[in-house]
Structure formats: C-alpha cells, structure tokens
C-alpha positions as CSV (number, residue, x, y, z in Angstrom):
1,M,-0.3,-0.2,0.3
2,K,2.9,2.3,0.9
3,K,4.5,2.0,-2.9
4,I,1.1,2.9,-4.3
5,A,0.3,5.6,-2.1
6,V,3.9,7.3,-3.2
7,V,3.4,6.3,-6.8
8,L,-0.5,8.1,-6.8
9,I,1.7,11.1,-5.0
10,S,4.2,11.6,-7.2
11,L,1.8,11.3,-10.6
12,I,-0.6,14.2,-8.6
13,L,2.9,16.8,-8.4
14,L,4.1,16.0,-11.8
15,G,1.0,16.0,-13.2
16,C,0.2,15.9,-17.4
17,E,2.5,18.0,-18.9
18,A,2.0,20.1,-21.3
19,T,3.3,20.3,-25.2
20,P,5.8,23.4,-25.4
21,V,3.9,26.2,-27.9
22,Q,6.0,25.5,-31.6
23,N,5.0,28.0,-33.9
24,A,2.8,31.4,-32.3
25,S,-0.1,32.8,-34.6
26,Q,-1.4,29.5,-33.6
27,V,-2.3,30.7,-30.4
28,K,-5.8,32.2,-29.7
29,T,-5.8,35.2,-27.8
30,K,-9.0,36.8,-27.1
31,S,-7.2,40.5,-28.5
32,K,-7.7,40.4,-32.9
33,L,-4.8,42.0,-34.8
34,N,-6.8,44.8,-36.8
35,P,-7.0,43.8,-40.6
36,D,-4.7,46.1,-41.6
37,I,-2.0,45.2,-40.0
38,Q,0.3,42.9,-42.2
39,L,2.4,40.7,-40.4
40,P,5.5,40.5,-39.9
41,L,5.9,43.8,-39.3
42,D,9.6,45.8,-40.8
43,V,10.3,47.2,-38.0
44,S,13.5,46.7,-35.8
45,V,12.7,45.1,-32.5
46,A,14.9,44.3,-29.3
47,Y,13.6,42.5,-26.0
48,Y,15.1,41.8,-22.9
49,V,14.4,39.9,-20.6
50,D,14.8,41.3,-16.0
51,K,16.4,38.7,-14.6
52,S,15.9,39.4,-11.1
53,K,13.8,37.3,-8.1
54,P,12.2,39.6,-5.1
55,D,12.4,37.4,-2.1
56,R,10.9,33.9,-1.5
57,K,9.3,34.8,-5.4
58,I,10.3,32.2,-8.9
59,N,11.7,33.5,-11.6
60,F,11.7,32.0,-15.1
61,Y,12.9,33.7,-16.7
62,G,14.7,31.6,-18.7
63,K,11.5,30.4,-20.4
64,L,9.9,34.0,-21.1
65,E,12.4,34.6,-23.4
66,E,11.8,31.6,-25.0
67,A,8.0,32.8,-25.1
68,A,9.5,36.6,-25.8
69,E,11.9,35.3,-29.0
70,L,8.4,33.0,-30.4
71,V,6.6,35.0,-30.5
72,V,8.1,38.6,-31.1
73,K,10.0,37.4,-34.4
74,D,6.2,35.9,-35.9
75,F,5.4,40.3,-35.4
76,F,8.7,41.7,-36.8
77,S,10.9,41.3,-39.5
78,N,14.0,42.1,-37.4
79,S,14.5,41.3,-34.1
80,E,16.8,39.5,-31.1
81,K,17.4,39.7,-28.2
82,L,19.4,42.6,-26.5
83,S,22.7,42.8,-26.7
84,S,25.6,45.2,-26.2
85,T,25.5,46.2,-30.1
86,S,21.6,46.4,-30.6
87,D,20.2,48.4,-32.7
88,F,16.8,48.6,-32.4
89,D,12.9,50.5,-33.5
90,Y,11.8,49.7,-30.4
91,L,12.4,47.2,-26.9
92,I,10.2,45.5,-25.4
93,Q,11.1,44.9,-22.1
94,L,9.3,41.4,-19.9
95,G,9.8,41.0,-15.7
96,A,7.7,37.9,-14.6
97,V,7.6,36.1,-11.3
98,S,5.5,33.6,-10.3
99,D,3.5,31.6,-7.0
100,W,2.5,28.3,-6.9
101,D,-1.6,28.4,-6.6
102,F,-2.6,26.0,-4.0
103,V,-6.1,26.4,-4.6
104,W,-6.2,24.8,-8.8
105,G,-2.4,24.4,-8.9
106,G,0.3,25.4,-11.2
107,Y,1.4,28.8,-11.3
108,E,0.7,32.1,-11.3
109,S,2.7,34.8,-13.2
110,D,3.2,38.0,-12.7
111,L,3.7,39.6,-16.6
112,E,5.1,43.2,-16.7
113,L,5.7,44.3,-21.1
114,V,6.8,47.7,-20.8
115,I,7.6,49.6,-24.8
116,K,10.0,51.8,-25.2
117,N,10.4,54.0,-28.8
118,R,14.3,54.8,-29.4
119,N,14.6,57.2,-28.3
120,G,13.9,56.0,-24.3
121,D,10.2,56.8,-24.4
122,T,7.5,53.8,-23.2
123,V,4.9,54.1,-25.7
124,F,2.9,51.1,-23.9
125,K,3.7,49.4,-20.5
126,R,1.1,47.0,-19.2
127,Q,0.9,44.4,-16.0
128,V,-1.7,41.2,-16.2
129,Q,-1.8,38.4,-14.8
130,S,0.0,34.8,-16.6
131,S,-2.4,32.0,-15.4
132,A,-0.6,28.6,-15.9
133,S,-3.2,26.8,-13.1
134,G,-5.5,24.1,-13.2
135,T,-2.7,22.8,-15.1
136,G,1.0,20.4,-15.5
137,G,2.0,20.1,-12.5
138,V,5.0,20.9,-10.1
139,Y,7.7,19.9,-12.9
140,D,5.2,21.5,-15.4
141,F,7.4,24.5,-17.0
142,N,5.9,24.0,-20.7
143,A,2.7,25.0,-19.3
144,V,4.4,27.9,-17.8
145,Y,6.1,28.6,-21.4
146,N,2.3,28.5,-23.3
147,A,0.4,31.2,-21.0
148,F,3.5,33.4,-21.1
149,V,3.6,32.8,-25.1
150,K,-0.6,33.5,-24.9
151,S,-0.4,36.5,-22.4
152,I,3.2,38.5,-24.9
153,K,1.1,37.4,-28.0
154,E,-2.6,39.3,-26.8
155,N,-0.3,42.4,-25.5
156,L,1.8,42.7,-28.6
157,I,-1.6,42.8,-30.4
158,D,-2.5,45.2,-28.6
159,F,0.3,47.6,-28.4
160,L,-0.5,47.6,-32.0
161,N,-3.9,48.0,-32.3
162,S,-3.5,51.2,-30.7
163,Q,-1.0,52.6,-32.7
164,D,-1.2,54.0,-35.8
165,R,-0.9,53.4,-38.9
166,N,2.6,54.8,-39.7
167,L,3.9,52.1,-36.6
168,V,6.7,51.8,-39.2
169,A,7.5,55.5,-41.1
170,T,7.5,56.9,-38.0
171,A,10.3,54.2,-36.0
172,S,11.8,55.2,-39.3
173,E,12.4,58.7,-39.1
174,A,12.8,58.3,-34.9
175,D,16.5,60.7,-33.5
176,Q,19.3,58.0,-33.7
177,P,19.8,55.9,-30.3
178,V,20.4,56.8,-26.3
179,S,22.0,54.9,-24.2
180,I,20.7,51.3,-23.3
181,K,21.4,52.1,-20.1
182,D,18.9,55.6,-20.6
183,F,16.6,52.5,-21.5
184,F,15.9,51.4,-17.8
185,D,15.0,53.3,-14.7
186,D,17.1,51.0,-12.8
187,I,20.1,48.9,-13.3
188,N,22.4,47.5,-11.6
189,P,26.4,45.5,-13.3
190,E,25.6,41.9,-13.1
191,G,29.3,41.1,-13.4
192,S,32.9,42.3,-13.6
193,G,36.3,41.5,-14.6
194,T,39.7,43.7,-14.7
195,G,41.0,44.9,-18.6
196,F,43.7,46.6,-19.5
197,Y,44.9,49.6,-21.8
198,I,46.7,48.8,-24.9
199,D,47.0,51.8,-26.2
200,K,46.6,55.8,-25.4
201,N,43.6,55.9,-27.6
202,G,41.0,54.6,-25.3
203,T,41.1,50.8,-26.4
204,L,41.7,47.9,-23.9
205,V,41.6,44.3,-23.7
206,T,39.8,42.3,-21.6
207,A,38.8,38.3,-21.7
208,A,36.0,37.2,-23.5
209,H,33.7,35.5,-21.1
210,V,33.3,38.9,-18.8
211,V,31.5,40.5,-21.8
212,S,30.5,37.8,-23.5
213,E,26.4,37.8,-22.1
214,C,26.0,41.8,-21.8
215,I,23.9,43.8,-23.4
216,L,26.2,47.1,-21.4
217,V,29.2,47.1,-21.3
218,E,30.8,49.2,-19.3
219,V,34.4,50.5,-17.8
220,K,35.9,52.0,-14.5
221,H,39.7,54.1,-13.6
222,K,39.7,55.9,-10.4
223,G,36.3,56.3,-10.2
224,Q,35.8,57.3,-13.4
225,T,33.5,55.9,-15.1
226,H,33.6,55.0,-19.7
227,A,30.7,53.7,-21.3
228,A,32.5,50.7,-23.9
229,T,32.5,49.0,-27.1
230,I,32.8,45.7,-27.9
231,A,35.0,46.3,-31.1
232,K,36.3,42.7,-31.9
233,S,35.7,39.1,-29.7
234,S,37.0,35.6,-29.5
235,E,34.9,33.4,-27.4
236,L,37.4,30.2,-28.5
237,L,40.3,32.2,-27.8
238,D,38.6,33.6,-24.6
239,L,39.5,37.5,-25.9
240,A,37.7,40.9,-26.2
241,V,39.0,44.7,-27.6
242,L,37.0,47.3,-25.8
243,T,37.2,50.9,-27.2
244,T,36.7,54.1,-25.0
245,E,37.0,57.5,-25.6
246,Y,39.0,58.3,-22.2
247,Q,42.3,59.4,-23.3
248,N,44.1,57.3,-20.8
249,P,48.0,58.2,-19.9
250,E,49.2,54.7,-19.2
251,S,49.0,50.9,-21.7
252,I,51.0,48.0,-21.4
253,S,53.7,46.9,-23.6
254,I,52.9,43.8,-25.7
255,S,55.4,42.1,-27.9
256,E,55.3,39.1,-29.8
257,E,58.4,37.2,-29.2
258,L,58.3,37.3,-25.3
259,D,59.7,33.6,-23.6
260,V,57.3,32.5,-21.2
261,S,60.2,30.9,-20.1
262,L,59.5,28.0,-16.8
263,G,59.9,29.5,-13.0
264,K,59.4,32.7,-14.1
265,P,58.5,35.9,-11.8
266,L,55.2,37.6,-12.6
267,F,52.8,39.1,-11.2
268,A,48.7,39.9,-11.8
269,T,46.8,42.9,-11.2
270,G,42.9,43.1,-11.5
271,F,40.1,43.7,-9.2
272,P,38.6,40.3,-7.4
273,L,35.7,40.1,-5.4
274,S,34.8,43.6,-6.2
275,N,31.9,43.5,-4.2
276,L,34.1,42.4,-1.2
277,L,37.0,44.3,-2.0
278,S,38.0,47.9,-3.0
279,D,38.2,49.8,-6.1
280,Y,41.9,50.2,-6.1
281,P,43.2,47.6,-8.2
282,S,45.0,44.9,-6.7
283,L,48.4,43.3,-6.9
284,T,49.7,39.7,-6.5
285,V,53.1,37.7,-7.6
286,G,54.3,34.2,-8.7
287,N,55.1,32.5,-10.9
288,V,55.4,30.3,-14.1
289,T,54.6,26.6,-13.1
290,S,53.4,25.6,-16.8
291,Q,54.1,26.2,-20.2
292,G,50.3,25.3,-21.7
293,G,47.5,25.9,-20.8
294,L,44.9,23.6,-19.3
295,K,44.9,19.8,-20.4
296,G,48.6,21.1,-22.4
297,A,46.9,24.1,-24.2
298,K,49.3,25.3,-27.0
299,G,49.1,29.6,-26.9
300,S,48.6,29.9,-22.9
301,F,50.0,29.6,-19.4
302,Q,49.5,28.1,-16.5
303,F,50.7,30.2,-13.4
304,S,50.5,30.9,-9.3
305,A,50.2,34.3,-8.6
306,P,46.3,34.1,-7.0
307,V,43.4,34.8,-8.7
308,Q,39.8,35.3,-7.7
309,P,36.1,36.7,-9.5
310,G,36.7,39.7,-11.3
311,N,40.6,39.0,-12.5
312,S,39.5,37.6,-15.6
313,G,40.7,39.6,-17.8
314,G,43.1,41.1,-15.7
315,A,47.5,41.3,-17.2
316,V,49.8,39.0,-16.0
317,V,53.2,40.5,-16.7
318,D,57.1,40.1,-15.8
319,Y,59.1,42.2,-13.8
320,S,59.7,44.7,-16.5
321,G,56.6,45.9,-17.4
322,Q,56.3,43.3,-20.5
323,L,52.8,42.1,-21.4
324,L,52.8,37.8,-20.6
325,G,48.9,36.5,-21.2
326,V,46.1,37.6,-19.4
327,V,44.1,35.6,-17.3
328,S,40.9,33.5,-18.3
329,G,40.7,31.9,-15.3
330,S,41.5,28.5,-12.2
331,L,40.9,25.7,-11.5
332,N,37.1,25.0,-10.4
333,Q,37.5,23.8,-6.6
334,R,34.7,21.9,-6.4
335,M,34.8,20.3,-9.5
336,M,38.6,19.2,-8.5
337,L,37.2,17.8,-4.9
338,T,34.3,15.9,-6.6
339,N,36.7,14.4,-10.1
340,A,40.0,13.9,-7.9
341,G,39.2,14.3,-4.6
342,T,40.9,16.8,-2.9
343,T,41.8,21.0,-3.8
344,S,43.8,22.7,-5.8
345,Q,46.3,25.7,-4.6
346,N,46.7,28.9,-7.4
347,V,45.8,26.8,-10.5
348,N,45.7,29.7,-12.6
349,F,45.8,29.7,-16.4
350,A,45.9,33.3,-19.3
351,I,45.8,33.4,-23.1
352,G,49.7,33.9,-24.1
353,T,51.1,36.6,-25.5
354,S,52.1,35.5,-29.1
355,L,48.7,34.2,-29.3
356,L,46.9,37.6,-28.3
357,A,49.2,39.9,-30.5
358,K,47.7,37.5,-33.7
359,F,44.6,38.6,-32.3
360,L,45.2,42.1,-32.5
361,N,46.9,42.1,-36.2
362,K,44.1,40.5,-37.6
363,G,41.3,42.6,-35.8
364,G,43.5,45.7,-37.4
365,F,44.6,47.0,-34.0
366,S,47.9,48.9,-32.6
367,Y,48.9,48.6,-29.6
368,S,52.0,50.2,-27.1
369,T,56.2,48.2,-27.2
370,N,57.8,50.1,-24.5
371,A,60.7,49.9,-23.3
372,P,61.5,48.0,-19.8
373,A,60.9,49.3,-17.4
374,A,63.6,49.7,-14.6
375,S,62.6,47.6,-11.6
376,F,59.4,46.4,-10.4
377,E,58.4,48.4,-8.1
378,E,58.2,51.0,-11.6
379,A,56.0,47.8,-13.2
380,S,54.0,47.1,-10.5
381,K,53.0,51.3,-10.8
382,Q,52.3,51.5,-14.6
383,A,50.2,48.9,-13.6
384,V,47.6,50.5,-12.0
385,E,47.2,53.5,-14.4
386,Y,46.7,51.4,-17.1
387,T,44.3,47.9,-14.9
388,N,40.9,48.9,-15.3
389,Q,37.5,47.8,-14.0
390,V,35.5,46.3,-16.9
391,L,32.1,46.3,-15.2
392,C,28.7,44.2,-17.2
393,Y,24.7,44.8,-17.8
394,Q,22.9,42.2,-17.7
C-alpha cells in the first residue's frame, strides 16, 4: 500500500506535462489584430527579460525569454535579444515573477511588458496575470511557457492596435538611439572583470567571457566610469577588445617575441571580489608553473599568482612590465574535490601574449611596445595606471 501511495502522490505532483507551443500564430487570444495590419512588420525590435528575482518568488526568466523570442519574431521581420550592439526601433522589456497556486495547481505569474521607442520613451505598458493554473504539475514548466506565449502575443496585438498606421514610418524617422543604460530606470552591473589599456587612445583588452552576455559594458578607471564598445571578441580564444573615448596616459607593453620560461617571476593586477574588496586594483605575485594551459593547451600557460572572480581579463606581467598573458580562469575547486578528491592551490591560466598579438594584428588594432621598466616597483606603478575594472550589465 505504501508503494502505491508513493506512486499516486508522484503522479499528482508531476501532473500531465503540457506540450510546448511551437508556432505563435496558432495560439488563440481574446484580442484580435486589426485586419489592415500585416505581419511581420518591417520594424527592428529588441527584447530584454529582467532576470532579477524578488525574495521568496519564482522567476522563470528562461521560459519568458524563450516565449518572447517565439512571439516577437512572428510579429516583426527583424528581432533579436538585446545586446551591447543592438540597433532597434523598439525595445520590448519583460519581467515576471510566479507563485504556486495551491487551490487550482499550476503557476500564477505577474507579467509586466513595457515597450519603448529608440528615444527611450515609453509607448506602451501593461501589467497582467499570466496563468498556468489547472494545467500540469509542479515540474510542468511547459505550461508556464505556453501561458507566457499567450500573454505576450495578446499584449503585442493590443500594442499594434493602439498605434496609428504609420508605425513603421514613425520608427524609421525617430532620432538616433540613446544609450542602452537610459532605457532602464534602475540597472546595476551584474558582473565585473578586469581589463588593461593597450594604447593611449582608450583601447583595452579583456577576456571574452567577461563581456559575452552583457547588454551594456562600462569601464571604470580611478573612480571614473566610461562607456565601452565591444570592438572585437572571440569566445574560442577568450579574448575581447573594448574601445572607449577616454585618453589614458599609460598603456601596457606588448611583445610577440617575449619568452614565457618556466619559473619566470610575474605579477597579476585586477579587481577581485569587487563586491567585497576596494575599488583600487590589487596585485599578487607568482611564477610561470607550466608552459601549457589546461590539458596542455597551446598558446596558454599556467601561473601561481593568486586570482579570484573579478581578475578575469587582467594582465599577467613580468617584473620588467612586459605583458606575459591575459587571465582566463582557474581550476574549479568544487570540480577538483568531486573528481580528484582534493582541491588545487593557485592553479591559474592565462592566454599567452603571442596569441593575443595575432588576435590584435588580425583585427587591425595597434598596441604599445614600451621599453622595459627599470624595476619591479616601476612596473607595478605602471600597472595601476593601465589596469581598469570592466562592468557588465545584464
């Protein structure tokens, strides 16, 4: 009897899983699109899903993002997830938090949809309840996804019906877009890393994973924040080039021929644990411990100078101030404990300067080739001047 009871309870909790919607045009809504509006419209649209989660609330932002993609591409000929390089006529901002409906089962979601034009003006705003109650069970997230699809479609229909027939013309005649940051009332960086200037014209290098998911990138240097543009990025190499309008007085020295010999003394500068430590760059020292990267990867090397989250993208420098590489990461301690039964100490990796130089040369970026510093103290002073914090807004 106990086994039967367990099976019955499991079935009740799981429920009958819903089939996810594959085509937004097949979803029926109460609102009907005006017959003179033909989809898809020739308008550029970006969509953004708020990933913040209020206390004791559930946030299905992944399902909401999938639902937004399905519906928006059905309505507009040119649509994309918001990124730092997006150029759009309208921005659709979405946010939802969900609670379990203990009476009917399923999830109830409070959905907010805001549409802004390229000038940052709000042209449409709705707060509605998206209901998946009475369908599926605790783990039936497809029902939540389907409810999001229906709600988003219904609201986009209401938006288009509320606009005049010159929606396309109005979008194309709008002023140049403002900064992405100006589209949000309250937005804070969700992550940070480190970068370093390679010339005196505001060009800097960081790790690609520091900026890969950002809708906006800023560079903070000596308390001053500057807008940054991702000029080139490679996830394969984990390298990115950012440009700013800041005219920095110092830049790092890069040489393609620099030897990374085993045991070579070095230091790393960066902004580790930025939410806990100071806004001033920190410096740690160590040595080259292997001339190969993870699993012997060519073009990278291993070093022992301690690094923490926030150091990624920072410079690894020898005692004469010459760049040896770019911090890319460390061995995952949890993974090591699980797979090897022990943790590692100061096993960190950097992309070598020779690989970076090829990346920069291919992209047409110039970089400094300064004379070696006279001492470690002078090299460390220079590092403070060219090292900066990279802020990622998501």
